[in-house]
C-alpha positions as a printed NumPy array, in Angstrom:
array([[  0.   ,   0.   ,   0.   ],
       [  1.273,   3.453,  -1.024],
       [  4.493,   1.824,  -2.251],
       [  5.374,   4.986,  -4.117],
       [  5.813,   6.796,  -0.797],
       [  9.271,   6.858,   0.733],
       [ 11.023,   4.971,  -2.104],
       [ 14.122,   7.17 ,  -1.799],
       [ 14.258,   6.659,   1.969],
       [ 14.173,   2.889,   1.573],
       [ 16.956,   3.036,  -1.012],
       [ 19.093,   5.112,   1.32 ],
       [ 18.469,   2.803,   4.271],
       [ 19.565,  -0.269,   2.307],
       [ 23.04 ,   0.376,   0.899],
       [ 24.391,  -2.006,  -1.704],
       [ 25.971,  -5.219,  -0.464],
       [ 29.551,  -5.935,  -1.584],
       [ 31.701,  -9.024,  -1.112],
       [ 35.102,  -7.28 ,  -1.199],
       [ 36.269,  -3.686,  -0.689],
       [ 37.858,  -3.619,  -4.148],
       [ 34.614,  -4.747,  -5.818],
       [ 32.629,  -2.186,  -3.825],
       [ 34.945,   0.712,  -4.697],
       [ 34.832,  -0.137,  -8.414],
       [ 31.041,  -0.385,  -8.49 ],
       [ 30.432,   2.781,  -6.456],
       [ 32.843,   4.756,  -8.606],
       [ 31.371,   3.604, -11.931],
       [ 27.697,   3.88 , -10.978],
       [ 27.618,   6.885,  -8.629],
       [ 30.675,   9.135,  -8.978],
       [ 31.772,   8.716, -12.602],
       [ 28.458,  10.07 , -14.072],
       [ 28.952,  13.313, -12.091],
       [ 32.607,  13.577, -13.227],
       [ 31.726,  13.086, -16.893],
       [ 28.78 ,  15.503, -16.842],
       [ 30.9  ,  18.376, -15.5  ],
       [ 34.176,  17.622, -17.405],
       [ 36.006,  16.776, -14.149],
       [ 38.68 ,  14.798, -16.03 ],
       [ 39.692,  17.798, -18.143],
       [ 40.359,  19.89 , -15.041],
       [ 41.589,  17.566, -12.31 ],
       [ 42.307,  13.887, -12.8  ],
       [ 41.617,  11.226, -15.464],
       [ 38.883,   8.675, -14.833],
       [ 39.841,   5.764, -12.581],
       [ 40.107,   2.236, -13.996],
       [ 39.855,  -1.239, -12.462],
       [ 43.659,  -1.436, -12.15 ],
       [ 43.612,   1.644,  -9.882],
       [ 41.516,  -0.304,  -7.375],
       [ 43.278,  -3.675,  -7.806],
       [ 46.963,  -2.704,  -7.847],
       [ 49.405,  -3.335,  -4.981],
       [ 50.312,  -0.466,  -2.648],
       [ 52.82 ,   1.922,  -4.25 ],
       [ 55.586,   3.992,  -2.637],
       [ 56.652,   7.175,  -4.46 ],
       [ 60.221,   8.415,  -3.861],
       [ 60.838,  12.126,  -4.442],
       [ 64.003,  14.137,  -3.871],
       [ 66.702,  16.311,  -5.376],
       [ 69.461,  14.539,  -7.282],
       [ 72.042,  12.657,  -5.237],
       [ 69.821,  12.274,  -2.158],
       [ 70.007,   8.479,  -2.494],
       [ 66.581,   7.572,  -3.954],
       [ 67.87 ,   4.726,  -6.138],
       [ 70.218,   3.502,  -3.374],
       [ 67.222,   3.523,  -0.999],
       [ 65.282,   1.177,  -3.317],
       [ 68.305,  -1.071,  -3.7  ],
       [ 68.652,  -1.082,   0.089],
       [ 65.027,  -2.197,   0.536],
       [ 65.219,  -4.897,  -2.148],
       [ 68.804,  -5.995,  -1.353],
       [ 69.105,  -6.498,  -5.094],
       [ 69.963,  -4.46 ,  -8.195],
       [ 67.051,  -3.716, -10.508],
       [ 66.99 ,  -3.131, -14.304],
       [ 67.718,   0.457, -15.31 ],
       [ 69.397,   1.253, -11.98 ],
       [ 72.226,   3.791, -12.052],
       [ 73.819,   5.379,  -8.975],
       [ 76.189,   8.359,  -8.906],
       [ 76.812,  11.864,  -7.521],
       [ 75.367,  13.642, -10.583],
       [ 71.745,  13.26 , -11.793],
       [ 71.612,   9.608, -12.906],
       [ 67.888,   8.798, -12.818],
       [ 66.365,  10.933, -15.573],
       [ 63.275,   8.74 , -15.846],
       [ 60.313,   7.651, -13.791],
       [ 60.992,   3.973, -13.013],
       [ 58.165,   1.812, -11.672],
       [ 59.915,  -1.043,  -9.846],
       [ 57.419,  -3.925,  -9.8  ],
       [ 57.242,  -7.682,  -9.331],
       [ 57.635,  -9.914, -12.379],
       [ 58.772, -13.49 , -12.982],
       [ 61.179, -12.388, -15.718],
       [ 63.678,  -9.59 , -15.056],
       [ 63.639,  -6.757, -17.596],
       [ 62.456,  -3.289, -18.649],
       [ 59.088,  -2.382, -20.181],
       [ 59.048,   0.994, -22.028],
       [ 56.433,   3.646, -21.206],
       [ 54.495,   3.358, -24.474],
       [ 53.92 ,  -0.36 , -23.82 ],
       [ 53.025,   0.277, -20.158],
       [ 50.169,   2.656, -20.913],
       [ 48.349,   0.121, -23.1  ],
       [ 48.529,  -2.68 , -20.505],
       [ 45.106,  -2.896, -18.783],
       [ 46.624,  -4.835, -15.848],
       [ 48.965,  -1.964, -14.956],
       [ 47.576,   1.19 , -13.288],
       [ 49.333,   3.548, -15.731],
       [ 47.015,   3.794, -18.756],
       [ 45.94 ,   7.382, -18.074],
       [ 49.579,   8.588, -18.088],
       [ 49.175,   8.5  , -21.864],
       [ 47.781,  12.046, -21.562],
       [ 51.259,  13.435, -20.745],
       [ 52.501,  12.576, -24.249],
       [ 55.664,  11.106, -25.728],
       [ 58.029,  13.535, -23.985],
       [ 57.013,  11.872, -20.71 ],
       [ 56.476,   8.306, -21.987],
       [ 60.039,   8.255, -23.36 ],
       [ 61.145,   8.947, -19.795],
       [ 58.958,   6.306, -18.146],
       [ 59.822,   2.604, -17.745],
       [ 58.808,  -0.352, -15.598],
       [ 61.615,  -2.436, -14.086],
       [ 60.28 ,  -5.939, -13.419],
       [ 62.105,  -8.507, -11.308],
       [ 61.322, -11.42 ,  -8.981],
       [ 61.825, -10.06 ,  -5.462],
       [ 59.91 , -10.901,  -2.236],
       [ 59.513,  -7.222,  -1.269],
       [ 57.81 ,  -6.484,  -4.602],
       [ 55.264,  -9.233,  -4.008],
       [ 53.595,  -6.83 ,  -1.548],
       [ 54.449,  -3.313,  -2.788],
       [ 55.694,  -1.451,  -5.872],
       [ 58.154,   1.464,  -5.741],
       [ 58.238,   4.475,  -8.075],
       [ 61.688,   6.056,  -8.546],
       [ 61.566,   9.61 ,  -9.893],
       [ 64.086,  11.854, -11.693],
       [ 66.313,  13.835,  -9.345],
       [ 64.816,  17.294,  -8.862],
       [ 67.212,  19.893, -10.191],
       [ 68.539,  22.989,  -8.471],
       [ 69.87 ,  26.371,  -9.545],
       [ 70.476,  26.911, -13.275],
       [ 69.723,  23.271, -14.167],
       [ 66.084,  23.533, -13.121],
       [ 65.393,  26.13 , -15.836],
       [ 66.014,  23.563, -18.571],
       [ 62.594,  22.339, -19.662],
       [ 61.888,  18.639, -19.213],
       [ 59.433,  18.68 , -22.099],
       [ 56.487,  17.63 , -19.909],
       [ 54.736,  18.937, -16.804],
       [ 56.891,  17.345, -14.094],
       [ 54.791,  18.625, -11.172],
       [ 51.565,  17.424, -12.852],
       [ 52.986,  13.903, -13.315],
       [ 54.007,  13.803,  -9.642],
       [ 50.532,  15.015,  -8.675],
       [ 49.019,  12.179, -10.753],
       [ 51.152,   9.623,  -8.908],
       [ 50.521,  11.266,  -5.512],
       [ 46.786,  10.746,  -5.949],
       [ 47.268,   6.998,  -6.525],
       [ 50.155,   5.935,  -4.283],
       [ 49.937,   4.839,  -0.645],
       [ 53.084,   6.522,   0.63 ],
       [ 55.186,   9.485,  -0.571],
       [ 58.753,   9.564,   0.754],
       [ 60.638,  12.854,   0.4  ],
       [ 64.383,  12.259,   0.62 ],
       [ 66.85 ,  14.921,   1.772],
       [ 70.64 ,  14.734,   1.916],
       [ 71.818,  15.565,   5.454],
       [ 75.047,  17.236,   4.32 ],
       [ 73.612,  19.097,   1.313],
       [ 70.347,  20.569,   2.524],
       [ 68.846,  23.071,   0.113],
       [ 65.323,  23.161,  -1.273],
       [ 65.382,  24.389,  -4.881],
       [ 62.504,  26.267,  -6.521],
       [ 61.504,  23.164,  -8.472],
       [ 61.528,  21.006,  -5.313],
       [ 59.423,  23.636,  -3.53 ],
       [ 56.912,  23.569,  -6.432],
       [ 56.854,  19.772,  -6.297],
       [ 56.086,  19.717,  -2.556],
       [ 53.292,  22.261,  -3.129],
       [ 51.916,  19.995,  -5.898],
       [ 51.5  ,  17.289,  -3.249],
       [ 48.918,  19.448,  -1.438],
       [ 45.938,  17.451,  -0.121],
       [ 48.163,  14.376,   0.19 ],
       [ 50.069,  15.428,   3.33 ],
       [ 48.739,  12.366,   5.156],
       [ 50.755,  10.156,   2.78 ],
       [ 54.043,  12.088,   3.111],
       [ 57.006,  10.868,   5.158],
       [ 60.413,  12.577,   5.13 ],
       [ 63.764,  10.783,   5.23 ],
       [ 66.896,  12.702,   6.207],
       [ 69.364,  10.414,   4.456],
       [ 73.175,  10.076,   4.696],
       [ 72.953,  11.223,   8.33 ],
       [ 76.029,   9.149,   9.25 ],
       [ 78.209,  11.607,   7.329],
       [ 77.894,  14.449,   9.854],
       [ 78.562,  14.845,  13.582],
       [ 75.721,  14.773,  16.135],
       [ 75.704,  18.531,  16.81 ],
       [ 75.606,  19.354,  13.093],
       [ 72.875,  16.732,  12.579],
       [ 70.676,  18.506,  15.146],
       [ 71.15 ,  21.808,  13.29 ],
       [ 70.363,  20.203,   9.923],
       [ 67.216,  18.593,  11.368],
       [ 66.046,  21.951,  12.734],
       [ 66.749,  23.7  ,   9.417],
       [ 64.828,  21.005,   7.52 ],
       [ 61.77 ,  21.313,   9.797],
       [ 61.839,  25.109,   9.416],
       [ 62.08 ,  24.895,   5.602],
       [ 59.297,  22.308,   5.365],
       [ 57.081,  24.375,   7.657],
       [ 57.154,  27.234,   5.137],
       [ 56.16 ,  24.978,   2.221],
       [ 53.799,  22.398,   3.744],
       [ 50.804,  24.109,   5.328],
       [ 49.501,  21.452,   7.695],
       [ 48.72 ,  21.606,  11.427],
       [ 50.394,  18.211,  11.953],
       [ 54.189,  17.974,  12.047],
       [ 55.432,  15.803,   9.177],
       [ 57.267,  12.694,  10.419],
       [ 61.004,  12.834,   9.651],
       [ 63.127,   9.659,   9.794],
       [ 66.878,  10.092,  10.27 ],
       [ 69.31 ,   7.466,   9.   ],
       [ 71.678,   6.22 ,   6.343],
       [ 69.804,   3.998,   3.944],
       [ 72.447,   2.036,   2.119],
       [ 74.407,  -1.116,   2.991],
       [ 77.851,   0.47 ,   3.466],
       [ 79.597,   0.962,   6.829],
       [ 78.507,   4.016,   8.803],
       [ 81.112,   6.796,   8.464],
       [ 80.284,   8.213,  11.909],
       [ 78.634,   5.447,  13.966],
       [ 77.924,   7.581,  17.076],
       [ 74.181,   7.722,  16.339],
       [ 73.725,   4.042,  15.499],
       [ 71.004,   3.545,  18.133],
       [ 69.06 ,   6.532,  16.799],
       [ 69.387,   5.258,  13.198],
       [ 68.317,   1.771,  14.329],
       [ 65.145,   3.068,  16.023],
       [ 64.306,   5.405,  13.131],
       [ 64.802,   2.681,  10.528],
       [ 62.569,   0.258,  12.418],
       [ 59.833,   2.908,  12.669],
       [ 60.059,   3.624,   8.927],
       [ 60.057,  -0.081,   8.061],
       [ 57.008,  -0.68 ,  10.261],
       [ 55.253,   2.162,   8.433],
       [ 56.069,   0.675,   5.002],
       [ 55.273,  -2.873,   6.141],
       [ 51.764,  -1.796,   7.184],
       [ 50.882,  -0.517,   3.685],
       [ 49.34 ,  -3.773,   2.336],
       [ 47.161,  -4.044,   5.445],
       [ 45.971,  -0.431,   5.108],
       [ 45.692,  -0.343,   1.293],
       [ 41.901,  -0.785,   1.187],
       [ 41.393,   2.016,   3.711],
       [ 43.681,   4.314,   1.681],
       [ 41.726,   3.643,  -1.544],
       [ 38.465,   4.294,   0.277],
       [ 39.848,   7.544,   1.707],
       [ 41.061,   8.657,  -1.745],
       [ 37.637,   7.945,  -3.26 ],
       [ 35.989,  10.119,  -0.575],
       [ 38.466,  12.97 ,  -1.285],
       [ 37.801,  12.625,  -5.014],
       [ 34.004,  12.665,  -4.488],
       [ 34.218,  15.845,  -2.403],
       [ 36.311,  17.571,  -5.078],
       [ 33.939,  16.38 ,  -7.827],
       [ 30.972,  17.884,  -5.942],
       [ 32.724,  21.253,  -5.523],
       [ 33.741,  21.169,  -9.203],
       [ 30.086,  20.581, -10.202],
       [ 28.987,  23.635,  -8.185],
       [ 31.721,  25.804,  -9.763],
       [ 30.945,  24.713, -13.342],
       [ 27.165,  25.09 , -12.945],
       [ 27.611,  28.554, -11.331],
       [ 29.727,  29.736, -14.268],
       [ 27.163,  28.354, -16.729],
       [ 24.337,  30.152, -14.917],
       [ 26.139,  33.524, -15.137],
       [ 26.952,  33.305, -18.859],
       [ 24.768,  35.282, -21.328],
       [ 23.162,  33.219, -24.072],
       [ 23.819,  35.639, -26.962],
       [ 25.858,  38.861, -26.561],
       [ 28.934,  39.8  , -24.539],
       [ 30.172,  36.248, -23.951],
       [ 33.917,  37.029, -24.113],
       [ 33.749,  39.973, -21.71 ],
       [ 31.574,  38.037, -19.286],
       [ 33.952,  35.08 , -19.398],
       [ 36.906,  37.316, -18.442],
       [ 34.841,  38.913, -15.679],
       [ 33.813,  35.533, -14.242],
       [ 37.349,  34.108, -14.324],
       [ 38.723,  37.202, -12.57 ],
       [ 36.012,  37.006,  -9.887],
       [ 36.358,  33.231,  -9.385],
       [ 37.502,  33.795,  -5.789],
       [ 34.169,  35.495,  -5.013],
       [ 32.296,  32.593,  -6.672],
       [ 34.269,  30.2  ,  -4.416],
       [ 33.183,  32.167,  -1.326],
       [ 29.546,  32.18 ,  -2.421],
       [ 29.512,  28.414,  -3.045],
       [ 31.286,  27.816,   0.287],
       [ 28.578,  29.675,   2.233],
       [ 25.62 ,  28.414,   0.184],
       [ 26.519,  24.722,   0.43 ],
       [ 28.501,  24.706,   3.734],
       [ 31.671,  23.424,   2.051],
       [ 35.106,  23.548,   3.693],
       [ 37.583,  25.957,   2.001],
       [ 40.083,  23.06 ,   1.853],
       [ 37.838,  21.16 ,  -0.572],
       [ 38.187,  23.793,  -3.312],
       [ 40.712,  23.376,  -6.151],
       [ 43.67 ,  25.761,  -6.464],
       [ 42.245,  29.144,  -7.518],
       [ 45.076,  30.246,  -9.807],
       [ 45.288,  26.879, -11.57 ],
       [ 41.5  ,  26.792, -12.08 ],
       [ 41.554,  30.292, -13.569],
       [ 44.275,  29.244, -16.032],
       [ 42.35 ,  26.114, -17.067],
       [ 39.088,  28.002, -17.611],
       [ 40.766,  30.253, -20.197],
       [ 40.742,  27.437, -22.76 ],
       [ 37.101,  26.378, -22.188],
       [ 33.829,  27.625, -23.675],
       [ 31.796,  28.426, -20.56 ],
       [ 28.541,  28.293, -22.561],
       [ 29.089,  24.574, -23.18 ],
       [ 29.177,  23.862, -19.441],
       [ 26.216,  22.029, -17.885],
       [ 23.688,  23.537, -15.455],
       [ 23.174,  22.154, -11.961],
       [ 21.697,  18.651, -11.964],
       [ 20.666,  17.891,  -8.333],
       [ 20.018,  14.193,  -9.014],
       [ 23.711,  13.537,  -9.803],
       [ 24.816,  15.351,  -6.644],
       [ 22.206,  13.535,  -4.53 ],
       [ 23.56 ,  10.192,  -5.77 ],
       [ 27.085,  11.121,  -4.644],
       [ 25.758,  12.409,  -1.301],
       [ 23.917,   9.111,  -0.837],
       [ 27.127,   7.218,  -1.593],
       [ 29.088,   9.245,   0.973],
       [ 26.381,   8.984,   3.627],
       [ 25.472,   5.299,   3.329],
       [ 27.54 ,   3.115,   0.968],
       [ 30.903,   4.326,   2.282],
       [ 29.871,   3.383,   5.84 ],
       [ 29.029,  -0.12 ,   4.596],
       [ 32.438,  -0.389,   2.92 ],
       [ 34.173,   0.793,   6.091],
       [ 32.738,  -2.206,   7.939],
       [ 34.051,  -4.459,   5.149],
       [ 37.508,  -2.854,   5.413],
       [ 37.675,  -3.781,   9.098],
       [ 36.523,  -7.332,   8.345],
       [ 39.211,  -7.783,   5.672],
       [ 41.884,  -6.441,   8.04 ],
       [ 40.788,  -8.956,  10.705],
       [ 40.819, -11.851,   8.236],
       [ 44.311, -10.965,   6.924],
       [ 46.257,  -9.813,  10.015],
       [ 49.626, -11.017,   8.728],
       [ 49.577,  -8.909,   5.569],
       [ 52.975,  -7.155,   5.76 ],
       [ 55.905,  -6.517,   3.441],
       [ 58.503,  -9.296,   3.732],
       [ 61.931, -10.064,   2.328],
       [ 64.855,  -7.784,   1.429],
       [ 65.986,  -5.371,   4.143],
       [ 62.753,  -6.033,   6.071],
       [ 63.967,  -9.575,   6.797],
       [ 66.879,  -8.274,   8.857],
       [ 64.546,  -6.272,  11.083],
       [ 62.116,  -9.067,  11.929],
       [ 64.108, -11.183,  14.402],
       [ 67.483, -11.375,  16.097],
       [ 69.225,  -8.714,  18.231],
       [ 69.225,  -6.256,  15.293],
       [ 65.439,  -6.259,  14.984],
       [ 62.359,  -5.621,  17.057],
       [ 61.274,  -9.198,  17.779],
       [ 64.328, -10.382,  19.647],
       [ 64.074, -12.996,  22.375],
       [ 67.007, -14.953,  23.805],
       [ 66.993, -18.752,  23.741],
       [ 69.239, -21.539,  25.047],
       [ 71.149, -24.311,  23.329],
       [ 73.974, -26.809,  23.657],
       [ 77.557, -26.4  ,  22.489],
       [ 78.592, -28.107,  19.263],
       [ 82.013, -29.661,  18.527],
       [ 84.306, -27.793,  16.121],
       [ 85.139, -29.253,  12.686],
       [ 87.35 , -27.856,   9.902],
       [ 85.687, -25.78 ,   7.122],
       [ 86.235, -22.634,   4.989],
       [ 86.052, -20.237,   7.945],
       [ 88.53 , -22.348,   9.97 ],
       [ 91.656, -20.437,   8.893],
       [ 90.496, -17.274,  10.745],
       [ 88.621, -19.055,  13.535],
       [ 91.429, -18.812,  16.172],
       [ 91.229, -15.004,  15.903],
       [ 87.437, -15.04 ,  16.205],
       [ 87.622, -17.472,  19.14 ],
       [ 89.732, -15.017,  21.136],
       [ 86.94 , -12.433,  20.811],
       [ 84.231, -15.044,  21.423],
       [ 85.618, -16.002,  24.859],
       [ 85.69 , -12.358,  25.971],
       [ 81.899, -12.176,  25.476],
       [ 80.969, -14.302,  28.52 ],
       [ 79.685, -17.446,  26.77 ],
       [ 77.286, -19.647,  28.786],
       [ 77.098, -23.348,  27.933],
       [ 79.255, -22.643,  24.88 ],
       [ 77.092, -19.817,  23.499],
       [ 77.051, -16.023,  23.661],
       [ 73.783, -14.154,  23.944],
       [ 72.479, -12.083,  21.072],
       [ 72.986,  -8.892,  23.073],
       [ 76.677,  -9.668,  23.718],
       [ 77.289, -10.739,  20.116],
       [ 75.654,  -7.537,  18.909],
       [ 78.097,  -5.374,  20.92 ],
       [ 80.952,  -6.931,  18.955],
       [ 79.267,  -7.021,  15.544],
       [ 78.344,  -3.306,  15.523],
       [ 82.065,  -2.458,  15.667],
       [ 82.081,  -3.213,  11.929],
       [ 79.976,  -0.008,  11.488],
       [ 77.726,  -1.898,   9.054],
       [ 74.039,  -0.839,   9.111],
       [ 71.608,  -2.828,  11.217],
       [ 69.742,  -4.338,   8.265],
       [ 73.018,  -5.783,   6.934],
       [ 74.016,  -7.078,  10.38 ],
       [ 70.49 ,  -8.43 ,  10.79 ],
       [ 70.893, -10.418,   7.577],
       [ 74.306, -11.689,   8.725],
       [ 72.711, -12.751,  12.032],
       [ 69.982, -14.616,  10.162],
       [ 72.595, -16.51 ,   8.105],
       [ 74.91 , -17.247,  11.064],
       [ 72.316, -18.276,  13.673],
       [ 71.859, -21.645,  11.975],
       [ 69.838, -23.322,  14.723],
       [ 67.69 , -20.187,  15.195],
       [ 67.973, -20.164,  18.988],
       [ 68.847, -16.469,  19.333],
       [ 72.423, -17.256,  20.479],
       [ 75.744, -17.991,  18.741],
       [ 78.173, -20.765,  19.504],
       [ 81.844, -20.392,  18.553],
       [ 81.289, -21.707,  15.003],
       [ 78.277, -19.502,  14.379],
       [ 80.164, -16.526,  15.822],
       [ 83.137, -17.246,  13.542],
       [ 80.751, -17.547,  10.592],
       [ 79.137, -14.19 ,  11.468],
       [ 82.558, -12.509,  11.53 ],
       [ 83.504, -14.156,   8.237],
       [ 80.348, -12.737,   6.614],
       [ 81.106,  -9.29 ,   8.055],
       [ 84.566,  -9.517,   6.458],
       [ 83.002, -10.563,   3.124],
       [ 80.683,  -7.537,   3.207],
       [ 83.428,  -5.087,   4.218],
       [ 85.524,  -6.305,   1.288],
       [ 82.742,  -5.119,  -1.008],
       [ 81.057,  -8.429,  -1.83 ],
       [ 77.311,  -9.089,  -1.708],
       [ 75.86 , -11.378,   0.942],
       [ 74.076, -14.553,  -0.2  ],
       [ 70.305, -14.745,   0.345],
       [ 70.78 , -18.244,   1.787],
       [ 73.884, -19.734,   3.367],
       [ 75.813, -21.748,   0.741],
       [ 76.729, -25.304,   1.721],
       [ 80.514, -24.641,   1.821],
       [ 79.959, -22.019,   4.573],
       [ 77.802, -24.251,   6.799],
       [ 79.91 , -25.514,   9.747],
       [ 80.515, -29.268,   9.274],
       [ 78.918, -30.046,  12.626],
       [ 75.676, -28.473,  11.402],
       [ 75.532, -30.142,   8.   ],
       [ 72.772, -32.663,   7.511],
       [ 73.998, -36.2  ,   6.979],
       [ 72.604, -37.588,   3.678],
       [ 70.072, -40.364,   4.263]])
């Protein structure tokens, strides 16, 4: 009876049911937000339409910094492996955007091929043209870290005279495109060369509205003394405060993110704590990815609504026959007043409005008469989505997080921080002594034994804490020492016997001589007493 009454209320009370967050986001975007975006030409002003890959892709980390701040070395440090297209040096070496992603076969995919691949979230980068696509590649390689996240390396931001040379594409706009889609933005600064160029300042401003994703790394901090480091940190915070207008203080991590010995090891404990905090932040990205995508969709919906009000207001003010050009100029010049009127009329936060100057520039190339008038039904649909469907998805986000609690980044440098005395899960165990047998490490073992017996062994083993005191004398970073610990602690009891201790010192020597550490201990390095007897 009277079924026609209250139909809208019933629809609003019963939000759509989704099985996964990803499925829900895709459906809500296509059915409720996309029609509003298309009607008011949102994609021509702000951001291209989203595709399925944008909702399905792994979490991405965007690295941004001036040249020689160690962006490429940072990626290599995380992966503990070289990647295709990698070049490291004091001058600008990365002149391309490199998407470092997981793939079974190692190799490079050029930008023009990337933007036609529907499985990759880069199709809309096609809009930036060949000048950009020729400077965009995907480095694919099999690596455990990349099974959970992807990393975007960016060209070193130039300073002084070099920044005036045109790149041939809108660098800040490309970074803004990535910023909207990534889960974490890491700004890298060089602790002994701290200057923020005009281009870098413009780039940081382009990341406006994404401050919640930004983390700052003060890299190469082992190259300066403690007192100088404090001054550099203060100067960095002061400089960032002038550029990033946010009430929250941006989190800055201090350290030296490469696998070479620390030049000045005085602040090792600080670097260790900072690195673990940063790694925990990155490791949580897969678990929080759904929430980030949901949050980004809400931000996009709010901007799309404001854009609709702006476009329809301009359309309403335009004359239908005479004086169009003069009126257009008048409206563009008074856009700030139109913003204020819309803000009061619709109770919209000033932070939801697009950049005034940029909007004025974009409107110059548009025919305001071809804009669409206000269509309340489209806006009501988006309001309904924000008020009801998003709440339903939020419940689903929490359910997915509960069902997948162990979703963290693993492998690479993260492995060295998981267990052992160099990580944050360390617990001491007990074990029995094992008889010594001759093997590769034996020639230097008498020297290592002398040190071993000064470390108060109990039942033939030294504790992790005592072994750590000796191992840090190498000045190697904690992730490297953590990996050495993992290889040397063969019985995984959190302690080292004399053979394991000798093996650990042998691996330290190998690393200090410039060689790479193996991912697994080769058979010739396993102490004979710990080798499995063939059945």
